[in-house]
Each structure stands twice: as C-alpha cells, then as structure tokens.
C-alpha positions as CSV (number, residue, x, y, z in Angstrom):
1,M,-25.9,33.8,-17.5
2,I,-24.0,31.6,-14.9
3,R,-24.2,33.4,-11.4
4,L,-19.7,33.9,-11.2
5,L,-20.3,32.7,-7.9
6,S,-22.2,29.4,-8.5
7,F,-19.4,28.7,-11.0
8,I,-17.1,29.0,-8.6
9,I,-18.4,26.8,-6.5
10,V,-19.7,24.5,-8.7
11,M,-15.8,24.0,-10.0
12,F,-14.0,23.7,-6.6
13,L,-16.4,20.9,-6.3
14,F,-15.6,19.2,-9.1
15,L,-11.7,20.1,-8.6
16,I,-12.4,18.5,-4.9
17,S,-14.3,15.5,-6.6
18,F,-12.1,13.9,-9.2
19,P,-8.4,14.8,-9.4
20,G,-8.3,16.3,-6.2
21,F,-8.6,13.1,-4.7
22,S,-7.5,10.6,-7.8
23,Q,-3.8,10.2,-6.1
24,S,-5.3,9.6,-3.0
25,M,-7.5,6.8,-4.5
26,A,-4.8,5.3,-6.6
27,D,-2.6,4.5,-3.7
28,L,-5.7,3.3,-2.0
29,Q,-6.5,0.9,-4.7
30,N,-2.3,0.1,-5.2
31,K,-2.4,-0.9,-1.2
32,K,-5.6,-2.8,-1.5
33,A,-4.2,-4.9,-4.4
34,E,-0.9,-5.8,-2.7
35,T,-3.3,-6.8,0.4
36,S,-4.9,-8.7,-1.7
37,K,-2.0,-10.7,-3.1
38,E,-0.6,-10.9,0.5
39,I,-3.9,-12.8,1.9
40,E,-3.9,-14.7,-1.5
41,Y,-0.2,-16.1,-0.8
42,T,-1.4,-16.6,3.0
43,T,-4.2,-18.7,2.4
44,R,-2.2,-21.5,-0.2
45,L,0.2,-21.4,2.9
46,L,-2.4,-22.1,4.9
47,E,-3.7,-25.2,2.3
48,A,-0.4,-26.9,2.4
49,T,-0.8,-26.9,6.2
50,Q,-4.2,-28.3,5.9
51,K,-2.9,-32.0,5.4
52,N,-1.8,-32.6,9.0
53,E,-5.4,-31.9,11.0
54,R,-3.2,-31.3,14.1
55,S,-2.9,-27.9,15.2
56,S,0.6,-25.7,15.0
57,L,2.0,-22.4,16.1
58,N,3.2,-22.2,12.7
59,K,-0.8,-22.6,11.5
60,L,-2.0,-19.8,14.1
61,N,1.2,-17.6,12.9
62,L,-0.2,-17.8,9.2
63,L,-3.8,-17.4,10.8
64,N,-2.8,-14.5,12.7
65,N,-1.2,-12.7,9.7
66,Q,-4.6,-13.6,7.1
67,I,-6.9,-11.8,9.6
68,K,-3.9,-8.6,10.2
69,Q,-4.0,-8.0,6.4
70,R,-8.1,-8.7,5.7
71,N,-8.6,-5.8,8.8
72,N,-5.8,-4.0,6.9
73,L,-8.1,-4.7,3.6
74,I,-11.3,-3.9,5.4
75,S,-9.8,-0.6,6.2
76,T,-9.0,0.2,3.2
77,I,-11.8,-0.1,1.3
78,G,-13.6,1.7,4.3
79,S,-11.4,4.5,3.0
80,E,-11.9,4.2,-0.7
81,I,-16.2,4.3,-0.1
82,S,-15.1,7.4,2.7
83,I,-13.5,9.4,-0.6
84,Y,-16.9,8.2,-3.0
85,N,-19.4,9.1,-0.3
86,E,-17.5,12.8,-0.4
87,C,-17.3,12.7,-3.9
88,I,-21.1,11.8,-4.5
89,A,-22.3,14.6,-1.5
90,N,-19.9,16.8,-3.3
91,N,-21.3,16.0,-6.9
92,Q,-25.2,16.2,-5.8
93,L,-24.2,20.0,-4.5
94,S,-22.9,21.0,-7.9
95,I,-26.2,19.2,-9.0
96,S,-28.3,21.0,-7.7
97,I,-26.6,24.0,-8.1
98,L,-26.3,23.7,-11.8
99,E,-29.6,22.6,-12.2
100,D,-30.8,25.9,-10.1
101,D,-28.5,28.2,-12.2
102,L,-29.9,26.0,-15.2
103,K,-33.7,27.0,-14.1
104,A,-32.6,30.5,-14.2
105,L,-31.1,31.1,-17.3
106,R,-33.9,29.4,-19.1
107,A,-36.2,32.1,-17.7
108,E,-34.3,34.5,-18.7
109,Y,-33.9,33.4,-22.4
110,A,-37.7,32.7,-22.5
111,Q,-38.4,36.2,-21.3
112,M,-35.5,37.9,-23.7
113,I,-37.3,35.7,-26.2
114,R,-41.2,36.8,-25.6
115,L,-39.8,40.7,-25.3
116,A,-37.7,40.3,-29.0
117,Y,-40.9,38.4,-30.1
118,K,-43.3,41.3,-28.9
119,N,-41.0,44.3,-29.7
120,M,-38.3,43.3,-32.3
121,N,-40.4,42.1,-35.6
122,T,-38.7,43.8,-38.7
123,N,-40.1,46.9,-39.2
124,D,-40.0,47.8,-35.6
125,L,-36.2,47.7,-36.3
126,F,-35.8,50.0,-39.1
127,M,-38.2,52.2,-37.7
128,F,-35.7,52.1,-34.7
129,L,-33.3,53.2,-36.7
130,L,-34.7,55.8,-38.7
131,S,-36.0,57.6,-35.5
132,A,-32.8,58.2,-34.4
133,E,-32.0,62.0,-34.0
134,N,-28.4,61.8,-36.2
135,F,-26.2,59.4,-37.7
136,N,-23.9,58.5,-34.6
137,Q,-26.9,57.5,-32.7
138,A,-28.0,55.4,-35.5
139,Y,-25.1,53.7,-35.4
140,R,-24.9,53.2,-31.7
141,R,-28.2,51.6,-32.0
142,L,-27.0,49.9,-34.8
143,L,-24.1,48.2,-32.2
144,Y,-26.8,47.6,-29.6
145,M,-29.0,45.6,-31.8
146,R,-25.7,43.6,-33.1
147,H,-24.5,43.2,-29.1
148,Y,-28.0,42.3,-27.9
149,T,-28.2,39.4,-31.3
150,E,-25.2,38.4,-29.4
151,F,-26.0,38.6,-26.2
152,R,-28.9,36.0,-27.2
153,K,-26.4,33.8,-29.2
154,A,-24.6,33.7,-25.7
155,Q,-27.7,32.5,-23.5
156,A,-28.4,30.1,-25.7
157,E,-25.1,28.7,-25.8
158,T,-24.4,29.0,-22.1
159,I,-27.6,27.0,-21.3
160,A,-26.4,24.3,-23.7
161,A,-22.9,24.1,-21.8
162,V,-24.8,24.1,-18.4
163,Q,-26.9,21.2,-20.0
164,E,-23.9,19.1,-20.6
165,V,-21.9,19.9,-17.6
166,L,-25.4,18.4,-15.8
167,H,-25.5,15.4,-17.8
168,D,-22.0,14.7,-17.1
169,N,-22.0,15.1,-13.8
170,M,-25.0,13.1,-13.5
171,A,-23.5,10.3,-15.7
172,R,-20.5,10.3,-13.2
173,L,-23.1,10.5,-10.0
174,E,-24.4,7.3,-11.2
175,Q,-21.2,5.7,-11.9
176,Q,-19.8,6.7,-8.5
177,K,-22.8,5.3,-6.6
178,A,-22.8,2.0,-8.2
179,T,-19.1,2.0,-7.3
180,K,-19.5,2.6,-3.8
181,Q,-22.1,-0.3,-3.6
182,D,-19.8,-2.5,-4.9
183,L,-17.4,-1.4,-2.6
184,I,-20.0,-2.3,0.3
185,G,-20.3,-5.3,-1.3
186,Q,-16.9,-6.3,-0.9
187,T,-16.5,-4.9,2.3
188,Q,-19.6,-7.9,3.6
189,N,-17.4,-10.6,1.5
190,E,-14.4,-9.4,3.6
191,R,-15.8,-9.4,7.1
192,K,-17.4,-13.1,6.0
193,E,-13.9,-14.2,5.3
194,L,-12.6,-12.5,8.4
195,A,-15.2,-14.4,11.0
196,K,-14.6,-17.7,9.2
197,A,-10.3,-16.9,10.0
198,Q,-11.2,-15.5,13.1
199,G,-12.8,-18.7,14.3
200,Q,-10.1,-21.0,12.5
201,Q,-8.0,-19.1,15.2
202,N,-9.6,-19.5,18.0
203,Y,-10.2,-22.8,17.5
204,Q,-5.8,-23.5,16.9
205,L,-5.7,-21.3,20.2
206,Q,-8.2,-24.0,22.3
207,K,-5.7,-26.6,20.7
208,L,-2.5,-25.7,21.4
209,T,-3.1,-24.1,25.1
210,D,-3.8,-28.4,25.6
211,Q,0.4,-28.7,24.3
212,K,1.5,-26.0,26.7
213,R,5.1,-28.8,27.2
214,D,5.4,-28.6,23.9
215,L,5.1,-25.6,23.3
216,Q,7.4,-24.0,25.8
217,K,10.1,-26.9,24.4
218,K,10.0,-25.0,21.2
219,L,10.6,-21.5,22.8
220,R,13.4,-23.0,24.6
221,E,14.6,-24.3,21.6
222,Q,14.5,-20.8,19.4
223,R,15.8,-19.2,22.0
224,K,19.0,-21.3,22.1
225,I,19.4,-20.8,18.3
226,E,19.0,-17.3,18.7
227,Q,21.8,-17.1,21.2
228,E,23.9,-19.0,19.0
229,L,23.2,-16.6,15.9
230,E,24.1,-13.5,18.5
231,T,27.6,-15.3,19.5
232,A,28.5,-15.7,16.0
233,I,28.1,-12.5,15.1
234,Q,29.8,-11.4,17.9
235,R,32.8,-13.5,17.4
236,I,32.6,-11.9,13.6
237,I,32.9,-8.6,14.4
238,E,35.6,-9.3,17.6
239,E,37.9,-11.6,15.0
240,E,37.7,-8.8,12.4
241,A,38.3,-5.7,15.2
242,R,41.2,-7.9,16.1
243,K,43.2,-8.6,12.9
244,N,42.9,-4.7,12.2
245,Q,43.8,-3.6,15.3
246,A,46.8,-5.8,14.8
247,A,47.9,-4.0,11.4
248,G,47.3,-0.9,13.4
249,K,44.2,0.0,11.6
250,P,40.9,1.1,14.2
251,G,38.8,-1.8,15.4
252,F,36.3,-2.0,12.6
253,A,37.9,-0.2,9.8
254,L,36.3,-0.6,6.7
255,T,38.4,-1.2,2.7
256,P,37.6,1.6,0.5
257,E,35.2,-0.9,-1.3
258,Q,33.5,-1.9,2.0
259,K,32.9,1.4,2.6
260,L,31.3,2.1,-0.8
261,I,29.1,-0.5,-0.2
262,G,27.8,0.2,3.3
263,N,27.2,3.4,2.3
264,N,25.4,1.9,-0.8
265,F,23.3,-0.1,1.2
266,E,22.1,3.0,3.9
267,Q,21.2,4.4,1.1
268,N,18.7,2.4,-0.3
269,K,16.7,2.0,3.2
270,K,13.2,1.0,2.6
271,R,14.0,-0.3,-0.9
272,I,16.3,-3.3,0.2
273,P,14.8,-6.5,-2.1
274,W,13.6,-9.1,0.1
275,P,15.2,-12.4,1.0
276,V,13.0,-14.3,-0.5
277,E,11.3,-14.4,-4.5
278,R,7.8,-14.0,-1.7
279,G,6.8,-14.7,1.5
280,V,5.1,-13.5,4.5
281,I,6.7,-12.0,7.5
282,V,4.6,-14.3,10.2
283,E,7.0,-12.9,13.6
284,H,8.1,-9.7,13.8
285,F,11.3,-7.9,15.4
286,G,11.9,-7.3,18.6
287,V,10.1,-8.6,22.0
288,H,6.5,-9.6,21.8
289,Q,4.1,-11.9,23.5
290,H,4.2,-15.1,22.9
291,P,0.5,-15.8,20.8
292,V,-0.7,-18.5,23.2
293,L,1.6,-18.9,26.3
294,P,-0.1,-16.2,28.6
295,N,2.9,-13.7,30.7
296,V,5.9,-15.1,28.0
297,Q,7.5,-13.0,26.2
298,V,9.6,-13.7,22.8
299,R,12.3,-12.2,21.5
300,N,13.5,-12.1,17.9
301,N,16.8,-10.3,16.5
302,G,14.9,-10.4,12.8
303,V,11.9,-11.4,11.2
304,N,10.6,-14.7,10.4
305,I,9.1,-15.5,7.2
306,A,6.7,-17.9,5.8
307,T,7.2,-19.3,2.2
308,E,6.6,-22.2,0.3
309,I,8.0,-25.4,-0.3
310,G,12.0,-25.6,-2.2
311,A,12.0,-21.9,-1.9
312,K,15.7,-20.3,-1.9
313,A,17.2,-17.4,0.1
314,R,18.7,-14.8,-2.0
315,A,21.0,-12.3,-0.7
316,V,19.5,-8.9,-0.1
317,F,22.2,-6.8,-1.4
318,N,25.9,-7.0,-3.1
319,G,28.2,-8.0,-0.7
320,E,30.9,-10.6,0.8
321,V,30.4,-14.2,3.0
322,S,31.9,-14.0,6.0
323,K,30.4,-17.3,7.3
324,V,28.7,-20.2,6.8
325,F,28.0,-22.7,9.8
326,G,25.8,-25.1,11.5
327,I,23.4,-24.3,14.3
328,S,22.6,-27.0,16.9
329,G,18.7,-27.5,16.1
330,G,18.5,-24.4,13.5
331,N,20.0,-26.2,10.2
332,T,22.4,-23.9,8.0
333,A,23.5,-19.8,8.5
334,V,25.1,-17.3,6.5
335,I,26.3,-14.1,7.5
336,I,27.1,-11.8,4.6
337,R,28.9,-8.1,5.2
338,H,27.8,-5.2,3.2
339,G,30.3,-2.7,4.2
340,E,29.4,-1.9,8.3
341,F,25.9,-3.9,8.0
342,L,25.7,-7.7,8.1
343,S,22.5,-9.7,6.9
344,V,22.2,-13.6,8.4
345,Y,19.8,-16.2,7.0
346,S,19.1,-18.4,9.2
347,N,17.0,-21.8,8.9
348,L,18.7,-23.3,5.4
349,R,18.8,-27.2,4.5
350,E,21.5,-26.9,1.8
351,V,23.9,-23.8,1.2
352,V,25.8,-22.9,-2.1
353,V,28.2,-20.3,-0.9
354,K,30.8,-20.0,0.8
355,A,33.0,-18.1,3.6
356,G,34.6,-15.2,1.2
357,D,32.4,-15.4,-2.2
358,K,31.4,-12.3,-3.6
359,I,27.7,-12.2,-3.7
360,S,25.4,-9.7,-5.4
361,A,21.8,-8.3,-4.6
362,K,19.4,-11.3,-5.5
363,Q,21.6,-13.7,-5.6
364,T,20.7,-17.5,-4.3
365,I,22.9,-18.5,-1.2
366,G,20.7,-21.2,0.0
367,T,17.5,-23.6,0.2
368,I,15.2,-22.9,3.0
369,Y,14.5,-26.1,5.1
370,T,10.8,-27.3,5.4
371,D,9.8,-29.3,8.3
372,F,7.5,-31.9,7.1
373,D,6.6,-33.4,10.7
374,D,5.1,-30.0,11.4
375,D,2.8,-28.7,8.5
376,N,5.3,-28.0,5.8
377,K,6.5,-25.2,7.8
378,T,9.0,-23.7,5.5
379,I,10.6,-20.4,7.9
380,L,13.6,-18.4,6.7
381,K,14.8,-16.6,9.8
382,F,16.5,-13.1,8.7
383,Q,18.6,-10.7,10.6
384,L,20.1,-7.4,9.7
385,W,23.2,-5.7,12.1
386,R,25.0,-2.5,12.0
387,E,27.9,-3.8,13.6
388,S,26.9,-4.7,16.9
389,Q,23.6,-3.4,16.3
390,K,20.2,-5.1,15.8
391,M,18.4,-3.7,13.4
392,N,14.5,-4.2,12.5
393,P,14.5,-5.6,9.1
394,E,11.1,-4.2,8.1
395,D,12.8,-0.7,8.1
396,W,14.4,-1.4,5.2
397,I,13.4,-4.3,2.9
398,V,10.9,-2.9,0.2
399,R,7.2,-3.0,1.4
C-alpha cells in the first residue's frame, strides 16, 4: 500500500505543478499574445517609414517602443520558463517518490504471493478451518481468509493505480520539457530580433544627433502647441465657471446629466476605450528626457499614439463637444466634456463634429493628420483632464 506520507507529498506536488499555476500561466500567455500583437503592429508602422531613408524622431520613437515590447516579451517568456522549471522539478520528485513506492508495493505483493503459494493451498485452508476449537473461532478464521484475499486484490489494484499515475506523470514531464525547449527557442529568436532593433536604434540616434537644430525647432513648435491647447482648456473651464456664477450657481456646477456622465466615467477607470481603433503609445505622459537631445526634457500633457494612415480618432466616452478649433502648426483639436472630465484630441486633419454635439463612446470625431514629409507620421495627441487637473490617460484607458 502507498505510504500515507508519500501519497500526500505526490498529491501536493501535483496540485502546485498543474492547477496551482494554471491561472498565472494563462495570464502570462495572454500577456505574451498582447505584446506580440503590439510588436507586429509597430513593425507595420516602421515598414511604412522605410520608404523614406531619412532618419526621423518618429522612426526612433517606434523603434524605442518595439525594443521596450521585445524586452517585455522576453521577460514574459522567462517567467513561463521559470514556472515550467518548477513544474518539471516537482514532477521529477513525484516520479521518484512513485517509483520508490511502486518498488516497495511490488516487493510486498511478491512476498505475499510466495507465502500464499507456500502455505495456503486448498487443503491447508480447509484444515485451517477444521482445526478451530469452536464455531466462533472457525468463523473468525473464515473472515480472516476473506480479508486476506481482499487485501491481496486491493494490493494488486493499488499497484495498477500507481503505475497509471506514474505513466501520466512521465508523459506530462516529457510534454513540459518539450514546451520548455520551445520557449527557450522563442527567447533566442526574440533576442536576435532585439539585437537587430537595437542596431537600428543606434543608427537612428547617430543620424539624428547631427540634426540638433531641426530637433530643437520641432521641440519649440511642440511646446507652443501644448501651450495653445492648455490655454484653450483653461478658457473653456473659466467661461463655464463665469456662466454658472452669473446664474447664481457654484463656479463648476454641473447639470444632473453631466454629473451622471462624470460618475460613470470615473467608475470606468482602466476600462475607457482607446481614442483610436489601433495604435501604440510612442510618447508618454509627464516630463521625460528627450530621446536625442542631451540635458533636454520634454513635457507631455497627455500621450502621443502612433497609428496608420487614414486612421480615425474616436470619442473615449459619452459626452458633449465643448470646442473645435485650429492650432497653429498643430492642425485641428476637439475637446469633449464628460461631466467634470475633459478629453482632448489634437492633430486632426478633418473633423466631423461641432461644438454642442452629443457624442457616444467610440463615435468617430475626425481623421488623424498624416505628415507625408516625415515618414508618413500619423500621430494622435490625446489628453485627459479633470477640470484644470491634468490626468495620465494610461491610468484610464483599457490595457
């Protein structure tokens, strides 16, 4: 019979080797699939820039994103390999325990058969019953013989069960080893692609370093656009405050409908849809180092999302268009109010909404501008405000 402690150890190892890690493995596989999709999409955007051999900040930003995602993918695969290493080690230990138990069970069963063959032929059994001192003793001896037979049968069934579990564990072990080798192969391929992307990144950096004046000019233009947007948002907030105060209401009073939309917006944090059907973030929220210019910091009040030529900008939530206006050097911008929240979409070449329009989530509001003279760069600049407070859109949109 399997020793109880051995059985408990084997079951524990099985539980942590398979079901215990199934959820984390599924999470890692989903993360890997999403990262692979983003790498594939970024590669498509990069291919669209290859027609122009001139180096550009757009190419560099896309390469930076691709390198980041490849590192994420390698890290995710590494986590998968770690889980498989643990599963393999646990499985090997459980196989060793089962093999020891099976060996002991077979030895016990063989000894039992030898004793039965030597001492328990039909005549011996009959004489064993007849030699009882009384009927009760004979009955007890009969019960003993039955129990002994049942025990032998149970022992044989136990051996068969242990053999089956051992066979299953061995098959699972081989499958785990094969999967691990496949993951190692994936890691090697990703490292090759990563090295290739890093080489392109270094090439772009070297070329762009020679274009400092041009980059500094573009940075000044970007800062001017950011300031115009910020000023426009502040004016909207101040105008609405003045109107409310003139009507005897608090400065930032909202209608019941606006309050409801604002509450719903906040409740959907991390579930707000993207302002484009598909894209990758190439510049993040906040202050960060310029990718080329040393000792120069860039401030972004939102995120820059790279997408495809002809891509549409879409509302991230139900709301009302507060303002549509042009920005010098920054094309057209749209501001939508969602209760106390404002979403801002800029760098649009054409807009299909106007101030006062009621908007629903994912409704198209315009087409994103493509700069055909700059590697077909198609960037939506997206911001999110809570009245006069800048918010990081990545804390709100679904990932």
